[in-house]
Backbone as CSV, one residue per row, in Angstrom:
resi,resn,N_x,N_y,N_z,CA_x,CA_y,CA_z,C_x,C_y,C_z
1,MET,13.351,-1.523,21.175,12.184,-0.779,20.475,10.875,-1.711,20.682
2,ASP,9.965,-1.030,21.710,8.774,-1.625,21.687,8.081,-2.150,20.746
3,GLU,7.230,-3.484,21.420,6.454,-4.578,20.080,5.141,-3.257,19.567
4,LEU,5.431,-3.537,18.521,3.946,-2.953,17.722,2.998,-3.975,17.399
5,SER,1.443,-3.567,17.441,-0.092,-3.666,17.431,-0.001,-4.375,15.780
6,HIS,0.650,-3.723,14.854,0.490,-4.319,13.467,1.770,-4.068,12.671
7,PHE,2.339,-5.670,12.038,3.304,-5.446,11.536,3.122,-5.462,9.877
8,PRO,4.142,-5.022,9.069,3.692,-5.464,7.673,4.098,-6.688,7.354
9,VAL,3.572,-7.423,6.394,3.391,-9.134,6.059,4.680,-9.381,5.686
10,MET,5.594,-10.372,6.202,6.220,-11.226,5.526,7.241,-9.988,5.806
11,VAL,7.333,-9.561,7.065,8.639,-9.002,7.693,9.801,-9.522,7.755
12,ASP,9.722,-10.694,8.136,10.982,-11.665,8.360,11.692,-12.080,6.855
13,GLU,10.727,-12.016,5.981,11.522,-12.712,4.609,11.912,-11.011,4.089
14,VAL,11.285,-10.147,4.219,11.702,-8.648,3.798,13.133,-8.023,4.064
15,ILE,13.151,-8.424,5.383,14.578,-8.052,6.352,15.646,-8.859,6.054
16,SER,15.705,-10.321,5.932,16.598,-11.204,5.629,17.045,-11.083,4.047
17,TYR,16.251,-10.692,3.218,16.624,-9.770,1.672,17.349,-8.790,1.383
18,ILE,16.538,-7.800,2.441,17.415,-6.702,2.356,18.637,-6.715,3.084
19,CYS,18.905,-7.409,3.526,20.500,-7.757,4.903,20.997,-5.951,5.170
20,PRO,20.080,-5.302,6.275,20.177,-4.223,6.986,21.774,-4.316,7.124
21,LYS,22.359,-3.522,7.204,23.856,-3.090,7.956,24.282,-1.808,8.657
22,ASN,25.023,-2.137,9.556,24.762,-0.441,10.294,25.917,0.517,9.051
23,GLY,25.322,1.611,9.373,26.303,2.784,8.601,25.351,2.867,7.014
24,HIS,24.537,1.868,6.585,24.190,1.853,5.502,22.903,2.747,5.797
25,SER,21.761,3.007,4.562,20.898,3.907,4.568,19.999,3.275,3.728
26,TYR,18.216,2.985,4.517,17.410,2.218,3.918,16.011,3.189,3.910
27,LEU,14.969,2.669,2.944,13.705,3.753,2.379,12.652,2.342,3.291
28,ASP,12.122,2.781,3.846,10.739,2.316,4.543,10.064,3.526,3.795
29,ALA,9.054,2.863,2.600,8.351,3.751,1.725,6.975,3.559,2.100
30,THR,6.357,2.688,3.064,5.034,2.837,3.479,4.994,2.839,5.101
31,PHE,5.481,3.427,6.116,6.036,3.269,7.313,4.735,2.537,7.840
32,GLY,3.742,3.136,8.020,2.551,2.427,8.702,2.574,2.922,10.144
33,GLN,3.059,1.294,11.013,3.030,1.365,12.381,4.774,1.157,12.666
34,GLY,5.390,1.529,11.619,6.890,1.480,11.533,7.205,-0.467,11.430
35,GLY,6.792,-0.922,11.433,7.056,-2.727,11.414,8.354,-3.173,10.308
36,TYR,8.866,-2.732,9.331,10.239,-2.807,8.340,10.868,-1.709,9.375
37,THR,11.054,-0.529,9.182,11.701,0.059,10.095,12.369,-0.565,11.482
38,ASN,11.359,-1.345,12.261,11.461,-1.874,13.099,12.408,-2.698,12.884
39,GLY,11.831,-4.035,11.959,13.427,-4.685,11.991,14.649,-4.332,11.259
40,ILE,14.635,-3.263,10.526,15.580,-3.087,10.128,16.782,-2.508,11.105
41,PHE,16.120,-1.855,11.823,17.098,-1.382,13.415,17.234,-2.474,13.980
42,LYS,16.599,-3.648,14.353,16.957,-4.977,15.043,18.271,-5.567,14.624
43,LYS,18.295,-5.564,13.391,19.482,-5.895,12.749,20.858,-5.394,12.203
44,ALA,20.300,-4.033,12.487,21.224,-2.849,12.380,21.306,-1.566,13.175
45,SER,21.574,-1.696,14.324,20.977,-0.530,14.882,21.502,0.841,14.686
46,LYS,22.695,0.446,14.122,23.538,2.095,13.783,23.127,2.161,12.203
47,ALA,21.901,1.489,11.692,21.467,1.905,10.011,20.990,3.497,10.294
48,LYS,20.345,3.848,8.874,19.702,5.324,9.369,18.352,4.542,7.942
49,VAL,17.144,5.071,8.596,15.901,5.005,8.014,15.408,5.997,7.661
50,ILE,14.884,6.401,6.527,14.373,7.233,5.909,12.562,6.763,6.052
51,ALA,11.546,7.302,6.677,9.946,6.539,6.356,9.202,7.753,5.737
52,ILE,8.562,7.431,4.957,7.481,7.716,4.483,5.909,7.172,4.644
53,ASP,5.182,7.983,4.694,3.824,7.976,4.872,2.820,8.760,4.693
54,GLN,2.079,8.783,3.483,0.990,9.854,3.148,0.014,9.640,4.482
55,ASP,-0.353,8.584,4.710,-1.786,8.816,6.105,-1.010,8.968,7.485
56,LEU,-1.887,10.210,7.748,-1.368,11.264,8.952,-1.516,10.318,9.893
57,ASP,-2.485,9.244,10.256,-2.091,8.154,11.534,-1.282,8.197,12.025
58,SER,-0.363,7.876,11.058,0.997,7.299,11.020,2.328,7.769,12.050
59,LYS,1.625,9.284,11.739,2.350,10.293,12.837,2.088,9.419,14.186
60,ILE,1.165,9.084,14.631,1.096,8.511,16.016,2.348,7.524,16.582
61,PHE,2.936,7.054,15.394,3.939,5.736,16.142,5.024,5.961,15.592
62,ILE,5.360,7.530,15.261,6.614,7.680,15.014,7.605,8.580,16.258
63,ASN,6.626,8.946,17.445,7.930,9.141,18.315,8.490,8.404,19.294
64,ASN,7.943,7.176,19.203,9.224,6.397,19.725,10.103,6.099,19.171
65,PHE,10.244,5.749,17.837,11.196,5.922,16.996,12.808,7.087,16.894
66,LYS,11.582,8.045,16.927,12.742,9.379,17.110,13.315,9.717,18.413
67,GLU,12.702,9.388,19.482,13.063,9.265,21.136,14.482,8.601,21.252
68,LYS,14.111,6.773,20.307,14.980,6.155,20.703,16.382,6.274,19.586
69,LEU,15.835,6.563,18.692,17.334,6.943,17.158,17.848,8.142,17.001
70,GLY,16.932,9.151,17.122,17.743,10.279,17.284,17.859,10.337,15.282
71,LYS,18.991,10.936,15.212,19.130,11.062,13.808,19.774,9.920,12.746
72,LYS,19.117,8.948,13.343,19.648,7.818,12.465,17.792,7.694,11.597
73,PHE,17.186,8.168,12.458,15.621,7.724,11.310,14.923,9.488,11.225
74,PHE,14.206,9.498,10.186,13.593,10.562,9.884,12.084,10.318,9.135
75,PHE,11.030,10.886,9.382,9.867,10.498,8.655,9.471,11.805,7.587
76,PHE,8.820,11.824,7.143,7.711,12.351,6.292,6.073,12.138,5.656
77,SER,5.407,12.836,5.634,4.326,12.943,5.353,3.880,13.283,4.180
78,ASN,4.299,12.381,3.023,4.222,12.610,1.864,3.859,10.853,1.163
79,LYS,3.526,11.354,-0.310,3.180,9.937,-0.975,4.832,9.653,-1.276
80,PHE,4.594,8.482,-1.305,6.453,7.997,-1.564,6.612,8.037,-3.284
81,SER,5.739,8.664,-3.714,6.101,9.366,-5.389,6.899,10.342,-5.138
82,GLU,6.739,11.121,-3.968,7.504,12.706,-3.755,8.846,12.566,-3.313
83,ILE,9.367,11.532,-3.534,10.486,11.100,-3.208,11.512,12.209,-3.568
84,ASP,11.613,12.626,-4.550,12.748,13.230,-4.942,12.593,14.835,-3.787
85,SER,11.755,15.165,-3.576,11.484,16.632,-3.066,11.624,16.016,-1.224
86,ILE,11.613,14.902,-1.051,12.331,14.582,0.304,13.853,14.569,0.023
87,LEU,14.032,14.024,-0.350,15.819,14.019,-0.773,16.005,15.470,-0.412
88,GLU,15.680,16.289,-1.186,15.963,17.814,-1.195,16.188,18.248,0.290
89,ARG,15.683,17.609,1.028,15.048,18.101,2.486,16.431,16.800,3.748
90,ILE,17.339,16.186,2.806,17.983,15.425,3.615,19.320,15.507,3.228
91,ASP,20.460,14.510,3.852,21.622,14.482,3.319,21.976,12.940,2.763
92,VAL,20.765,12.475,2.242,20.962,11.108,1.843,19.949,11.050,0.822
93,ARG,21.079,10.623,-0.531,20.322,10.418,-2.173,20.788,8.998,-2.815
94,LEU,21.139,7.933,-2.132,20.787,6.695,-1.931,20.788,5.809,-1.228
95,PHE,20.329,4.770,-1.572,19.755,3.863,-0.409,20.213,2.692,-0.920
96,ASP,20.766,1.875,0.382,21.079,0.135,0.107,20.132,-0.618,0.253
97,GLY,18.743,-0.357,0.487,17.552,-1.152,0.497,16.311,-0.085,0.514
98,ILE,15.524,-0.640,0.121,13.855,0.283,-0.037,12.930,-1.205,0.212
99,VAL,12.156,-0.669,1.026,10.789,-1.628,1.634,9.541,-1.470,1.754
100,MET,8.578,-1.676,0.926,7.279,-1.376,0.834,6.465,-2.413,0.884
101,ASP,5.115,-1.831,1.682,4.214,-3.137,2.053,2.972,-2.508,1.341
102,LEU,2.150,-2.541,0.279,1.560,-1.695,-0.453,-0.097,-1.902,0.102
103,GLY,0.145,-3.201,1.232,-1.704,-3.234,1.709,-1.814,-2.385,3.030
104,MET,-3.318,-2.706,3.423,-4.078,-2.192,4.212,-3.553,-2.124,5.559
105,SER,-3.285,-1.199,6.189,-3.057,-1.494,7.917,-4.175,-1.816,8.268
106,ASN,-3.796,-2.695,9.860,-5.071,-2.592,10.949,-5.523,-1.136,11.069
107,THR,-4.824,-0.071,11.217,-4.795,1.192,11.892,-5.890,1.408,11.045
108,GLN,-6.186,1.442,9.534,-6.822,2.037,8.387,-8.069,1.589,8.631
109,LEU,-8.311,-0.181,8.770,-9.262,-0.902,8.673,-10.060,-0.844,9.788
110,ASN,-9.553,-0.788,11.059,-10.444,-0.817,12.118,-10.916,0.750,12.340
111,ASN,-10.448,1.477,11.945,-10.951,2.939,12.230,-12.223,3.192,11.413
112,PRO,-13.321,3.394,11.824,-14.414,3.044,10.723,-14.569,4.332,10.462
113,SER,-13.784,5.718,10.607,-14.267,6.744,10.473,-13.437,7.247,8.594
114,ARG,-12.393,6.362,8.467,-12.066,6.268,7.136,-12.355,5.663,6.539
115,GLY,-13.664,4.430,6.643,-14.112,4.265,5.191,-13.824,3.139,4.390
116,PHE,-12.735,2.671,5.049,-12.128,1.574,4.377,-12.472,0.426,4.160
117,SER,-13.489,0.105,5.847,-13.416,-1.385,5.863,-14.733,-1.736,5.114
118,PHE,-15.301,-2.679,4.969,-16.973,-3.147,4.785,-17.371,-3.769,5.920
119,ASP,-16.632,-4.145,6.741,-16.682,-5.040,7.948,-17.679,-3.812,8.745
120,ARG,-16.921,-2.772,9.070,-17.363,-1.746,10.044,-18.141,-0.410,9.064
121,ASP,-19.167,-0.156,9.992,-20.163,1.126,9.271,-19.261,2.276,9.492
122,GLY,-19.273,3.243,8.609,-18.676,4.096,8.366,-19.008,5.366,7.238
123,PRO,-18.437,6.753,7.615,-18.600,7.088,6.199,-17.810,6.525,4.881
124,LEU,-18.334,6.837,3.588,-17.804,6.794,2.288,-16.298,7.246,1.818
125,ASP,-15.682,7.278,2.969,-14.456,8.493,2.693,-13.330,7.829,1.452
126,MET,-11.989,6.732,2.342,-11.190,5.676,1.433,-10.316,6.856,1.174
127,ARG,-9.742,8.110,1.460,-8.535,8.801,1.231,-7.878,7.997,2.148
128,MET,-6.606,8.098,1.768,-5.238,8.241,2.475,-4.708,9.598,3.066
129,ASP,-4.948,10.240,1.906,-4.499,11.520,2.577,-5.654,12.237,2.740
130,THR,-6.327,12.720,3.880,-7.507,13.460,4.273,-7.311,14.721,4.150
131,GLU,-5.934,15.240,4.100,-5.688,16.435,3.632,-5.668,17.568,2.412
132,ARG,-4.860,16.897,2.030,-4.663,17.176,0.186,-5.872,16.829,-0.588
133,ASN,-6.511,15.281,-0.691,-7.318,14.743,-1.202,-8.585,15.095,-1.542
134,LYS,-9.369,15.876,-2.139,-11.119,15.952,-1.510,-11.787,15.098,-2.312
135,LEU,-11.443,14.222,-2.978,-12.353,12.975,-3.484,-12.443,11.931,-2.659
136,THR,-13.973,11.719,-2.544,-13.914,10.789,-1.522,-15.015,9.794,-2.074
137,ALA,-15.215,8.225,-1.449,-15.958,7.609,-2.179,-17.279,7.725,-2.173
138,GLU,-17.847,8.643,-1.298,-19.143,9.233,-1.345,-19.563,9.917,-2.582
139,ILE,-18.741,11.005,-2.845,-18.596,11.760,-4.047,-18.584,11.075,-5.348
140,ILE,-17.784,9.874,-5.368,-18.067,8.836,-6.457,-18.773,8.261,-6.769
141,ILE,-20.018,7.738,-5.528,-20.980,6.655,-5.572,-21.690,7.734,-5.951
142,ASN,-22.105,8.567,-5.663,-23.643,9.628,-5.483,-23.569,10.731,-6.899
143,GLU,-22.296,10.841,-7.632,-22.078,11.724,-8.744,-21.515,11.455,-10.057
144,TYR,-20.813,10.258,-9.764,-20.233,9.729,-11.190,-21.044,9.096,-12.425
145,PRO,-21.064,8.977,-13.384,-21.640,8.690,-14.036,-21.971,7.076,-14.351
146,GLU,-22.975,6.298,-14.502,-22.885,5.011,-14.344,-21.694,4.102,-15.342
147,LYS,-21.756,5.103,-16.688,-20.732,3.821,-17.244,-19.455,4.251,-16.249
148,GLU,-19.003,5.555,-15.936,-17.716,5.797,-15.595,-17.263,4.693,-13.997
149,LEU,-18.614,4.818,-13.510,-18.601,3.812,-11.574,-18.226,2.401,-12.351
150,SER,-18.919,1.853,-13.691,-18.841,0.371,-14.054,-17.337,0.509,-14.058
151,ASP,-16.579,1.558,-15.087,-15.162,1.165,-15.207,-14.415,1.021,-13.904
152,ILE,-14.791,1.601,-13.545,-13.868,1.901,-12.053,-13.781,0.631,-11.632
153,PHE,-15.037,-0.084,-11.158,-15.201,-1.247,-10.548,-14.774,-2.622,-11.349
154,TYR,-14.249,-2.179,-12.444,-14.018,-3.460,-13.433,-12.705,-3.400,-13.443
155,TYR,-11.946,-2.323,-13.542,-10.526,-2.003,-14.211,-9.651,-1.786,-13.003
156,TYR,-10.177,-1.213,-11.738,-9.368,-1.693,-10.684,-9.614,-2.476,-9.510
157,GLY,-11.191,-3.057,-9.815,-11.286,-3.970,-8.786,-11.610,-5.234,-9.690
158,GLU,-11.677,-5.421,-11.009,-11.887,-6.579,-11.591,-13.114,-7.363,-11.178
159,GLU,-13.908,-6.827,-10.717,-15.555,-6.575,-10.506,-16.621,-7.459,-11.653
160,ARG,-16.687,-8.629,-11.794,-17.045,-9.377,-12.881,-18.810,-8.717,-13.176
161,ASN,-19.607,-8.130,-11.931,-20.482,-7.562,-12.120,-21.136,-6.369,-11.717
162,SER,-19.836,-5.560,-12.718,-19.463,-3.940,-12.384,-20.746,-3.209,-12.918
163,ARG,-21.229,-3.881,-14.193,-22.287,-3.088,-14.881,-23.161,-2.965,-14.168
164,LYS,-24.016,-4.163,-13.650,-25.118,-4.210,-12.608,-24.842,-3.696,-11.622
165,ILE,-23.887,-3.546,-10.598,-23.761,-2.632,-9.647,-23.896,-1.340,-9.777
166,ALA,-23.233,-0.934,-10.777,-22.791,0.548,-11.031,-24.645,0.956,-11.697
167,ARG,-25.110,0.168,-12.182,-26.894,0.581,-12.811,-27.763,0.476,-11.483
168,THR,-27.809,-0.633,-10.030,-27.939,-0.689,-9.284,-28.134,0.735,-8.194
169,ILE,-26.353,1.323,-8.321,-26.300,1.974,-7.445,-26.803,3.530,-8.048
170,THR,-26.857,3.781,-9.495,-27.368,4.658,-10.060,-29.163,5.048,-10.276
171,ASN,-29.635,3.831,-9.956,-30.651,3.840,-9.769,-31.644,4.162,-8.518
172,ILE,-30.533,3.489,-7.427,-30.796,3.812,-5.543,-30.457,5.439,-5.461
173,ARG,-29.905,6.137,-6.226,-29.066,7.180,-5.458,-30.395,8.378,-5.738
174,VAL,-31.192,8.031,-7.072,-31.788,8.935,-7.657,-32.981,9.311,-6.393
175,LYS,-33.243,8.331,-5.582,-34.143,8.646,-4.389,-33.879,8.691,-3.345
176,ARG,-32.336,8.634,-2.977,-31.632,8.676,-1.308,-30.056,8.897,-1.842
177,HIS,-29.369,9.449,-0.930,-27.838,9.458,-1.062,-27.785,8.509,-0.587
178,ILE,-26.431,7.822,-0.939,-26.087,6.793,-0.176,-24.561,7.367,0.215
179,LYS,-24.607,7.433,1.971,-23.697,8.161,2.717,-22.831,7.061,3.678
180,THR,-23.041,5.603,3.527,-22.301,5.515,4.424,-21.658,3.790,3.773
181,THR,-20.874,3.470,4.284,-20.134,1.717,4.034,-21.049,0.569,4.133
182,SER,-22.088,1.192,4.974,-23.140,-0.030,5.056,-24.006,0.120,4.069
183,ASP,-24.483,1.241,3.662,-25.405,1.292,2.790,-24.812,0.872,1.355
184,LEU,-23.514,1.361,1.085,-23.166,0.746,-0.055,-22.894,-0.879,-0.909
185,CYS,-22.699,-1.535,0.861,-22.566,-3.173,1.149,-23.806,-3.724,1.101
186,ASN,-24.895,-3.144,1.366,-26.172,-3.449,1.030,-26.472,-3.383,-0.336
187,ILE,-26.468,-2.630,-0.570,-26.264,-2.718,-2.471,-25.624,-4.118,-3.434
188,ILE,-24.572,-4.222,-2.898,-23.322,-4.690,-3.243,-24.390,-6.613,-3.200
189,LYS,-24.627,-6.481,-1.688,-24.894,-8.030,-1.416,-26.051,-8.319,-2.166
190,LYS,-26.981,-7.592,-2.914,-28.321,-7.677,-3.293,-27.568,-8.147,-5.031
191,ILE,-26.188,-8.328,-5.396,-26.213,-8.381,-6.920,-24.884,-9.801,-6.341
192,ASN,-24.089,-9.593,-5.735,-23.060,-10.334,-5.279,-23.182,-11.524,-4.332
193,PHE,-22.625,-12.828,-4.876,-22.987,-13.641,-3.744,-21.994,-14.496,-3.775
194,ASP,-20.758,-14.120,-3.516,-19.407,-14.677,-3.318,-19.228,-15.335,-1.972
195,LYS,-19.255,-16.412,-1.747,-18.916,-17.197,-0.333,-17.342,-17.434,-0.029
196,LYS,-16.145,-17.093,-0.808,-15.154,-17.348,-0.426,-14.822,-15.492,0.246
197,LYS,-15.019,-15.017,-0.431,-14.734,-13.804,0.072,-16.023,-12.265,0.279
198,ASN,-15.893,-11.435,1.082,-16.955,-10.787,0.845,-17.508,-9.981,-0.196
199,PRO,-18.431,-10.000,-0.203,-18.762,-9.889,-1.550,-18.811,-8.108,-2.282
200,SER,-18.103,-7.516,-1.278,-18.035,-5.930,-1.184,-16.516,-5.843,-1.717
201,THR,-15.563,-6.717,-1.883,-14.184,-6.899,-1.543,-13.412,-6.003,-2.593
202,ARG,-14.341,-6.362,-3.964,-13.601,-5.912,-5.333,-13.945,-4.211,-5.441
203,VAL,-15.285,-4.110,-5.170,-15.706,-2.568,-5.768,-14.840,-1.627,-4.320
204,PHE,-15.004,-2.204,-3.219,-14.035,-1.516,-2.025,-12.827,-1.413,-2.689
205,GLN,-12.228,-2.384,-3.118,-10.780,-1.957,-3.687,-10.559,-1.140,-4.384
206,ALA,-11.233,-1.195,-5.534,-11.605,-0.175,-6.671,-11.893,0.891,-6.487
207,LEU,-12.619,1.276,-5.138,-12.616,2.879,-5.192,-11.439,3.215,-4.483
208,ARG,-10.919,2.585,-3.521,-9.618,3.072,-2.746,-8.512,3.372,-3.673
209,ILE,-8.155,2.206,-4.772,-7.149,2.274,-5.626,-7.391,3.876,-6.523
210,PHE,-8.794,4.242,-6.933,-9.159,5.077,-7.893,-8.567,6.255,-7.128
211,ILE,-9.465,6.389,-5.592,-9.096,7.924,-4.863,-7.930,7.909,-4.835
212,ASN,-7.088,7.262,-4.328,-5.851,7.356,-4.074,-4.661,7.383,-5.588
213,ASP,-5.578,7.180,-6.414,-4.274,6.871,-7.556,-3.562,5.721,-6.943
214,GLU,-3.790,4.874,-6.761,-2.282,4.067,-6.500,-1.441,3.530,-7.377
215,LEU,-2.296,2.840,-8.557,-1.380,2.431,-9.392,-0.321,3.220,-10.085
216,GLY,-0.791,4.627,-10.387,0.008,5.391,-11.145,0.916,5.841,-10.171
217,GLU,0.783,5.942,-8.877,1.761,6.261,-7.304,2.828,5.203,-7.585
218,LEU,2.249,3.903,-7.826,3.200,3.070,-7.584,3.999,2.911,-8.906
219,GLU,3.560,3.036,-10.119,4.370,3.070,-11.102,5.255,4.272,-11.020
220,LEU,4.942,5.452,-10.675,5.850,6.667,-10.749,6.688,6.447,-9.626
221,PHE,6.542,5.955,-8.718,7.398,5.642,-7.373,8.709,4.416,-8.007
222,LEU,8.267,3.169,-8.858,9.536,2.207,-9.186,10.116,3.347,-9.871
223,LYS,9.771,4.100,-11.083,10.691,4.558,-12.209,11.500,5.439,-11.583
224,LYS,11.133,5.776,-10.284,12.290,6.736,-9.653,13.129,6.033,-8.751
225,SER,12.865,4.722,-8.385,13.204,3.932,-7.374,14.968,3.579,-7.965
226,ILE,14.819,2.995,-9.211,16.288,3.124,-10.074,17.245,4.401,-9.684
227,ASN,16.761,5.518,-9.656,18.094,6.873,-9.719,18.336,6.622,-8.132
228,ILE,17.808,6.134,-7.080,17.930,6.546,-6.025,18.661,5.076,-5.280
229,LEU,18.765,3.841,-5.689,19.208,2.790,-5.369,20.775,2.923,-5.490
230,LYS,21.969,2.269,-4.284,23.148,2.072,-4.532,23.393,0.556,-5.416
231,HIS,24.631,0.865,-6.063,24.992,-0.557,-6.779,24.807,-1.439,-5.619
232,GLU,23.964,-2.486,-6.244,23.646,-3.707,-5.397,22.794,-3.720,-3.923
233,GLY,22.219,-2.488,-4.213,21.162,-2.553,-3.049,19.632,-3.094,-3.401
234,ARG,19.083,-3.002,-3.116,17.966,-4.260,-2.939,16.123,-3.179,-2.892
235,ILE,15.127,-4.146,-3.672,13.874,-3.748,-3.239,13.241,-4.487,-2.797
236,ALA,12.304,-4.333,-2.073,11.170,-5.196,-1.732,10.108,-4.766,-1.538
237,VAL,8.720,-5.419,-2.471,7.699,-4.984,-2.674,6.797,-5.921,-2.260
238,VAL,5.879,-5.592,-1.208,5.141,-6.558,-1.145,3.452,-6.410,-1.513
239,ALA,2.839,-6.967,-2.726,1.409,-6.588,-3.070,0.628,-7.499,-2.854
240,PHE,-0.772,-7.280,-2.729,-1.611,-7.261,-2.275,-3.101,-8.048,-3.029
241,HIS,-2.613,-7.578,-4.380,-3.568,-7.806,-5.285,-3.135,-8.055,-7.204
242,SER,-3.312,-8.649,-7.765,-3.023,-8.803,-9.463,-2.585,-7.621,-10.155
243,LEU,-3.128,-6.666,-9.498,-3.317,-5.387,-10.829,-1.486,-4.847,-10.191
244,GLU,-1.549,-4.665,-8.693,-0.155,-4.478,-8.377,0.595,-4.895,-8.869
245,ASP,0.501,-5.969,-8.431,1.828,-7.154,-8.730,2.045,-7.266,-10.391
246,ARG,1.224,-6.983,-11.103,1.822,-7.197,-12.357,2.495,-5.721,-12.598
247,ILE,2.234,-4.752,-11.899,3.055,-3.242,-12.294,4.212,-4.288,-11.929
248,ILE,4.455,-4.411,-10.922,6.198,-4.550,-10.004,6.605,-5.731,-10.885
249,LYS,5.604,-6.916,-11.400,6.751,-7.883,-12.499,7.117,-7.192,-13.588
250,ASN,6.236,-6.860,-14.370,6.367,-5.810,-15.414,7.900,-5.122,-15.439
251,PHE,7.643,-4.218,-13.953,8.948,-3.191,-14.011,10.246,-3.671,-13.866
252,PHE,10.082,-5.235,-12.971,11.705,-5.761,-12.505,12.001,-6.259,-14.001
253,LYS,10.875,-7.150,-14.513,11.573,-7.610,-16.235,12.002,-6.091,-17.082
254,ARG,11.615,-5.485,-17.737,12.245,-4.182,-18.241,13.020,-3.619,-17.621
255,MET,13.652,-3.769,-16.285,14.506,-3.203,-15.988,15.831,-3.940,-15.688
256,SER,15.284,-5.525,-15.996,16.603,-6.984,-15.780,17.066,-6.517,-17.439
257,GLU,16.188,-6.109,-18.025,17.178,-6.220,-19.530,17.613,-4.838,-20.028
258,ALA,17.559,-3.488,-18.866,18.331,-2.147,-18.864,19.833,-2.936,-18.771
259,PRO,21.000,-1.968,-19.081,21.983,-1.752,-18.800,22.220,-1.750,-17.569
260,ASN,21.617,-0.740,-16.828,22.278,-0.189,-15.386,21.198,-0.307,-14.806
261,GLY,19.938,-1.429,-15.103,18.498,-1.757,-14.330,18.851,-2.433,-13.073
262,LEU,18.039,-3.805,-13.053,18.066,-4.546,-11.888,17.940,-6.163,-12.338
263,ASN,18.679,-6.795,-11.112,18.432,-8.131,-11.184,17.594,-8.390,-10.485
264,ILE,16.658,-9.316,-10.892,15.818,-10.411,-10.101,16.117,-11.452,-9.333
265,ILE,15.708,-11.217,-8.225,16.361,-11.787,-7.113,14.802,-13.029,-6.846
266,THR,14.029,-12.671,-7.166,12.848,-13.428,-7.360,11.942,-13.699,-8.236
267,LYS,12.847,-14.871,-9.097,12.129,-15.622,-10.389,10.601,-15.743,-10.254
268,LYS,10.149,-16.511,-9.169,8.768,-15.970,-9.133,8.302,-15.554,-7.526
269,PRO,7.167,-14.873,-7.315,7.117,-13.863,-6.389,7.032,-15.384,-4.753
270,LEU,7.307,-14.703,-3.496,7.384,-15.446,-2.503,6.268,-15.200,-1.730
271,LEU,6.059,-16.299,-1.675,4.232,-16.360,-0.378,4.127,-16.316,1.006
272,PRO,3.733,-15.827,2.265,3.685,-16.106,2.868,3.396,-17.410,3.111
273,SER,4.558,-17.809,4.620,4.480,-18.996,4.921,2.414,-19.459,6.001
274,SER,2.055,-20.599,5.980,1.078,-21.122,6.271,0.918,-21.074,7.786
275,ARG,2.040,-20.710,8.528,1.989,-20.061,9.611,1.391,-18.660,9.711
276,GLU,1.429,-18.032,9.287,2.046,-16.489,8.809,0.333,-15.930,8.795
277,ILE,-0.292,-17.055,7.703,-1.788,-16.924,7.184,-2.462,-17.120,8.478
278,LYS,-2.122,-18.619,9.169,-2.952,-18.559,10.385,-2.816,-17.469,11.638
279,THR,-1.809,-17.274,11.162,-1.961,-15.604,12.805,-2.212,-14.877,11.887
280,ASN,-1.985,-14.296,10.846,-2.592,-13.174,9.990,-3.359,-13.315,8.904
281,PRO,-4.546,-13.394,8.968,-5.251,-14.038,7.277,-5.226,-12.746,6.483
282,ARG,-4.806,-11.628,6.665,-5.257,-10.656,5.357,-4.010,-10.668,4.762
283,SER,-2.435,-11.817,5.731,-1.382,-11.641,4.297,-1.418,-13.010,3.441
284,ARG,-3.006,-13.791,3.063,-2.996,-14.835,2.111,-2.761,-14.369,0.949
285,SER,-3.131,-13.162,0.551,-3.186,-12.705,-0.723,-1.950,-12.070,-0.969
286,ALA,-0.812,-12.159,-0.234,0.471,-11.351,-0.567,1.499,-11.835,-1.509
287,LYS,2.368,-10.849,-2.013,3.142,-11.520,-2.835,4.422,-10.484,-2.653
288,LEU,5.890,-11.240,-2.216,6.863,-10.641,-2.256,7.462,-10.277,-3.467
289,ARG,8.228,-9.379,-4.493,8.943,-9.388,-5.264,10.333,-8.872,-4.786
290,ILE,11.670,-8.922,-5.516,12.762,-8.651,-4.707,13.484,-8.235,-5.893
291,ALA,14.292,-7.494,-6.109,15.098,-7.157,-6.905,16.582,-6.323,-6.444
292,GLU,17.293,-6.331,-7.270,19.004,-5.941,-6.735,19.492,-4.939,-8.076
293,LYS,19.781,-3.724,-7.395,20.669,-2.707,-8.563,21.626,-3.595,-9.153
294,LYS,21.961,-3.191,-10.763,23.213,-3.791,-11.317,23.822,-3.000,-10.709
């Protein structure tokens, strides 16, 4: 397999815990550029991988896998919570391993037209699925009531200045339409003075999570994952902020108490090595949790 320009965070750790084997089936629930899928096939060239990604940009990277792997690789442009309908179309019902990287890919962040990055000027979009999802950040910022804006920033971004930012936005949009990521960043910079991270980080995170219902999608998929994992099959999930990590932690804990649930492999989340953080700064907030089907 050719080298990729982007790899999921902690790919070596994920693959070592999933332990891919020939003849076994794996689900890459967040395909991206195929870093986890690539890692699985490097360890087990005769494994089967079902890959999912709702981001249409991921389609650019699937041809290389399809050409070399044929019927050992299947890709679906779906939300991972739609796993039920996907399984109806293929001959796989249970997986020996499930892998997920819930972070943003370089492909998404480096494309200004997607509106995910506060470092690159672009439209206020932030949709993962640009075909089916009609709700954009531009609509929210310019049309949602002040109280609802404040709640979104606080609950999904844990933004301490949520009320002040929401009030400022509603005051400005009366005079002019807030259209680009730079427009929004300039507003936030007048209120936030965070020296450790970009002042817009939490607001952008909140908008992205809300627009794509990321927490709801994650909870729904985790509930379904129990029924598609084989006995002793493993699920590995990399989260990048406390809201996601809390959902995963609590789900694993609940399932550890269920008769046909999960055994928790990582009592505490695994963190990226200092070497990985140095080569890939975006990995610094990553937390990897792994569990095994009883």
